[in-house]
C-alpha positions as CSV (number, residue, x, y, z in Angstrom):
1,M,22.7,1.8,-6.3
2,T,24.9,0.1,-3.7
3,E,26.7,-3.2,-4.3
4,N,24.3,-4.9,-1.9
5,T,21.2,-3.5,-3.6
6,A,22.6,-4.5,-7.0
7,E,23.0,-8.0,-5.7
8,K,19.5,-8.1,-4.4
9,K,18.2,-6.9,-7.8
10,M,20.0,-9.8,-9.4
11,K,18.6,-12.3,-6.9
12,L,15.1,-10.9,-7.5
13,E,15.5,-11.5,-11.3
14,E,16.8,-15.0,-10.6
15,K,13.8,-15.7,-8.4
16,M,11.4,-14.5,-11.0
17,A,13.1,-16.6,-13.6
18,E,12.3,-19.6,-11.4
19,Y,8.7,-18.6,-11.2
20,A,8.3,-17.8,-14.9
21,N,7.7,-21.4,-15.9
22,Q,4.1,-21.0,-14.8
23,D,1.4,-18.3,-14.9
24,I,1.7,-15.8,-12.1
25,C,-0.9,-13.9,-10.1
26,L,0.2,-10.7,-8.4
27,A,-1.7,-8.5,-5.9
28,F,-1.1,-5.2,-7.5
29,S,-1.8,-1.8,-5.9
30,G,0.3,0.3,-8.3
31,G,2.6,1.2,-5.4
32,V,6.4,0.8,-5.8
33,D,6.6,-2.6,-4.1
34,S,4.1,-4.4,-6.3
35,S,5.2,-2.4,-9.4
36,L,8.8,-3.7,-8.9
37,L,7.5,-7.3,-8.7
38,L,5.4,-6.7,-11.8
39,K,8.3,-5.4,-13.8
40,A,10.6,-8.3,-12.8
41,A,7.8,-10.9,-13.5
42,A,6.8,-9.3,-16.8
43,E,10.5,-9.4,-17.9
44,A,10.9,-13.0,-16.8
45,V,7.9,-14.4,-18.6
46,K,9.0,-12.9,-21.9
47,K,11.3,-15.9,-22.2
48,T,8.7,-18.5,-21.3
49,G,5.5,-17.2,-22.8
50,K,3.6,-17.4,-19.5
51,K,1.2,-14.8,-18.3
52,V,1.3,-12.3,-15.4
53,Y,-2.0,-11.2,-13.9
54,A,-1.7,-7.9,-12.0
55,V,-4.8,-7.9,-9.9
56,T,-6.0,-4.7,-8.1
57,F,-8.6,-4.6,-5.3
58,D,-11.2,-1.9,-6.0
59,S,-11.8,-1.2,-2.3
60,R,-13.6,1.5,-0.4
61,L,-10.8,1.4,2.2
62,H,-8.2,2.6,-0.3
63,P,-8.1,5.9,-2.2
64,S,-9.8,5.8,-5.5
65,C,-6.6,7.3,-7.2
66,D,-4.9,3.9,-6.4
67,L,-7.1,2.2,-9.1
68,E,-6.3,4.7,-11.7
69,V,-2.6,4.6,-11.0
70,A,-2.6,0.8,-11.0
71,R,-4.3,0.7,-14.4
72,R,-1.7,3.1,-15.9
73,V,1.3,1.3,-14.4
74,A,0.1,-2.1,-15.3
75,E,-0.1,-1.0,-18.9
76,E,3.4,0.5,-18.7
77,L,5.0,-2.6,-17.3
78,G,3.1,-5.3,-19.3
79,G,0.9,-7.1,-16.9
80,I,-2.6,-8.3,-17.6
81,H,-4.6,-6.0,-15.4
82,E,-7.6,-7.3,-13.6
83,V,-9.8,-5.7,-10.9
84,I,-11.6,-7.4,-8.1
85,T,-14.3,-5.3,-6.4
86,V,-14.5,-5.8,-2.6
87,D,-16.3,-4.3,0.3
88,E,-14.4,-5.2,3.5
89,L,-17.0,-3.6,5.7
90,E,-19.5,-6.2,4.7
91,Q,-17.9,-8.1,7.5
92,K,-19.0,-6.9,10.9
93,E,-15.7,-8.0,12.5
94,I,-13.7,-5.7,10.2
95,R,-16.2,-2.8,10.6
96,H,-15.6,-2.8,14.4
97,N,-11.9,-2.2,13.7
98,P,-10.2,-4.5,16.3
99,V,-6.5,-4.5,16.7
100,N,-6.2,-7.5,14.4
101,R,-8.3,-5.7,11.7
102,C,-5.4,-6.0,9.2
103,Y,-5.4,-9.8,9.6
104,L,-9.2,-10.0,9.0
105,C,-9.0,-7.6,6.0
106,K,-6.0,-9.4,4.4
107,R,-7.7,-12.7,4.9
108,H,-10.8,-11.4,3.2
109,L,-9.0,-9.8,0.3
110,F,-6.5,-12.5,-0.5
111,Q,-9.1,-15.3,-0.3
112,S,-10.9,-13.5,-3.1
113,L,-7.6,-13.3,-5.0
114,K,-7.1,-17.1,-4.4
115,D,-10.5,-17.7,-5.8
116,F,-9.6,-15.5,-8.9
117,A,-6.4,-17.5,-9.4
118,G,-8.0,-20.8,-8.9
119,K,-10.5,-20.2,-11.7
120,R,-7.5,-19.8,-14.0
121,N,-5.5,-22.7,-12.6
122,I,-2.8,-20.4,-11.2
123,R,-1.0,-21.8,-8.2
124,L,1.5,-19.0,-7.6
125,I,0.2,-15.8,-6.0
126,L,2.7,-13.0,-5.1
127,D,2.4,-9.9,-2.9
128,G,4.7,-6.9,-2.3
129,T,5.5,-7.3,1.4
130,N,9.1,-6.2,1.9
131,E,11.7,-6.6,4.6
132,D,10.7,-3.5,6.5
133,D,7.2,-4.8,6.9
134,M,8.5,-7.8,8.8
135,H,9.7,-5.6,11.7
136,V,6.6,-3.6,12.5
137,Y,3.0,-4.4,13.5
138,R,1.6,-6.2,10.5
139,P,-1.0,-8.8,11.5
140,G,-2.0,-9.2,7.9
141,I,1.2,-11.1,7.2
142,Q,-0.2,-14.0,9.2
143,A,-3.1,-14.2,6.8
144,L,-0.8,-14.2,3.8
145,E,1.2,-17.1,5.3
146,E,-2.0,-19.0,6.1
147,L,-3.2,-18.6,2.5
148,G,0.2,-19.6,0.9
149,I,0.9,-16.2,-0.6
150,V,4.5,-15.7,-1.6
151,S,6.4,-12.5,-0.7
152,P,9.6,-12.4,-2.7
153,L,10.8,-9.1,-1.5
154,A,10.5,-10.2,2.2
155,E,12.1,-13.5,1.4
156,L,15.1,-11.8,-0.2
157,H,15.3,-9.2,2.6
158,V,14.8,-6.3,0.2
159,T,14.1,-3.1,2.3
160,K,11.8,-0.3,1.2
161,A,14.8,1.9,0.4
162,E,16.2,-0.9,-1.8
163,V,12.8,-1.4,-3.5
164,K,12.8,2.3,-4.5
165,A,16.4,2.2,-5.7
166,I,15.8,-0.9,-7.8
167,A,12.6,0.5,-9.2
168,A,14.4,3.7,-10.1
169,E,17.1,1.7,-11.8
170,Y,14.4,-0.1,-13.9
171,G,12.8,3.3,-14.7
172,I,9.5,2.5,-13.1
173,S,7.3,5.6,-13.1
174,V,6.1,5.2,-9.5
175,A,9.6,4.6,-8.0
176,S,9.2,7.6,-5.7
177,R,5.5,7.5,-5.2
178,P,4.5,7.9,-1.5
179,S,2.7,4.9,-0.1
180,T,-1.1,5.0,0.3
181,P,-2.1,2.4,2.9
182,C,-5.6,1.4,4.0
183,M,-7.6,4.4,5.1
184,A,-8.7,2.6,8.3
185,T,-5.2,3.3,9.6
186,R,-6.3,6.9,10.1
187,I,-8.6,6.1,13.1
188,P,-7.8,4.4,16.4
189,Y,-8.5,0.7,16.9
190,N,-11.9,-0.2,18.3
191,T,-13.4,2.9,16.7
192,E,-16.2,1.9,14.3
193,I,-15.2,2.5,10.7
194,D,-17.4,5.0,9.0
195,Y,-17.0,5.5,5.2
196,E,-18.1,9.1,5.3
197,V,-15.5,9.9,7.9
198,L,-12.8,8.1,5.8
199,E,-13.8,10.0,2.7
200,K,-13.5,13.3,4.6
201,I,-10.0,12.2,5.8
202,G,-9.1,11.2,2.3
203,A,-10.2,14.6,0.9
204,G,-8.2,16.3,3.6
205,E,-5.0,14.3,2.8
206,A,-5.4,14.9,-0.9
207,Y,-5.6,18.7,-0.3
208,L,-2.6,18.7,2.0
209,R,-0.6,16.6,-0.4
210,T,-1.3,19.1,-3.2
211,M,-0.4,22.0,-1.1
212,I,2.6,20.6,0.8
213,G,3.8,17.5,-1.1
214,G,5.7,14.5,0.3
215,N,4.2,12.1,2.9
216,V,1.0,13.2,4.5
217,R,-1.3,11.5,7.0
218,L,-4.4,12.8,8.8
219,R,-5.1,10.8,12.0
220,L,-8.5,11.4,13.6
221,H,-9.0,11.2,17.3
222,G,-12.6,12.2,18.0
223,D,-12.8,16.0,17.3
224,I,-9.0,16.3,17.0
225,V,-7.3,15.7,13.7
226,R,-3.5,15.1,13.8
227,I,-1.5,16.1,10.8
228,E,1.7,14.1,10.1
229,V,4.1,15.4,7.4
230,D,7.8,15.0,6.7
231,L,9.9,17.0,9.1
232,N,11.3,19.2,6.3
233,A,7.7,20.2,5.5
234,F,7.0,21.8,8.9
235,E,8.1,25.3,7.8
236,K,5.8,25.2,4.8
237,V,2.9,24.0,7.0
238,L,3.5,26.9,9.4
239,E,3.8,29.4,6.5
240,M,0.4,28.3,5.2
241,R,-1.1,27.8,8.6
242,E,-4.1,30.1,8.2
243,E,-5.1,28.8,4.8
244,L,-4.7,25.1,5.9
245,I,-6.8,25.7,9.0
246,R,-9.5,27.5,7.0
247,K,-9.8,24.7,4.4
248,L,-9.7,21.8,6.9
249,K,-12.4,23.5,9.0
250,E,-14.5,23.9,5.9
251,M,-14.2,20.1,5.5
252,G,-15.6,19.6,8.9
253,F,-12.5,19.1,11.1
254,L,-12.9,20.9,14.5
255,Y,-9.5,20.9,16.2
256,I,-6.4,20.8,14.0
257,T,-2.9,19.9,15.3
258,L,0.5,19.3,13.8
259,D,2.3,16.2,15.1
260,L,5.8,17.3,16.2
261,E,7.1,13.8,15.6
262,G,6.3,14.2,11.9
263,F,5.2,11.5,9.4
264,R,5.7,7.9,10.4
265,S,4.0,4.8,9.2
266,G,1.9,2.9,11.7
267,S,1.7,5.7,14.3
268,M,-1.7,4.3,15.4
269,D,0.1,1.1,16.4
270,V,2.3,2.8,19.0
271,R,0.6,1.0,21.9
272,I,0.5,-2.4,20.2
273,S,3.0,-4.8,21.8
């Protein structure tokens, strides 16, 4: 851990100590960002006797494995794990997948979290937005600001790499876990969101992740599916080309391509200014 990262770890602990005089509600996915916050918060409230609620959204737009991971990690780190079941596509505006879909979705999800917290008289709600998220297309951040959600990692300018380093220092089991963002990011904006299509993409990603490892995304453009993997995984993909093609075609994908730019978050946002 670098000196700068160690300093940010100390500042995060100080921030959590300030928060620990009250009960805390945390949007908890089981990913490394929210797990780091849960670890720091759970340690801080040991001195005050307050509670930390780690609240996971049971959502059809996120892989089902997220819920199982969140349950396990919350138990490891000491939070009170709660689950809120949501169906974002009940809202027609979200189902139509406009370019501000993330704003609409975050607004819907975090309003339900505010309602959960309000019933328990909890005023402080945290989320795991980090410094890197502030420099890419993230319209959902506006919804968080409007609802008064606090993002300590972003406030302290903690980058994703620093989050992973601090989480590893704490010994958090998901410190190196690849991110699993909303499945709607796998289809172009203004394309109607179809659960069956997203489930097929999710199954394809799970298969590729098992076979290849690392970061994997399947982006669907009509009949064409675009595979994004880490650059160092290209050789393995090509070695397994015939097997991967056969399996993905069995799943219903027609044209299968390997994106030469490799894995990158938010590649569907490339034309968003």
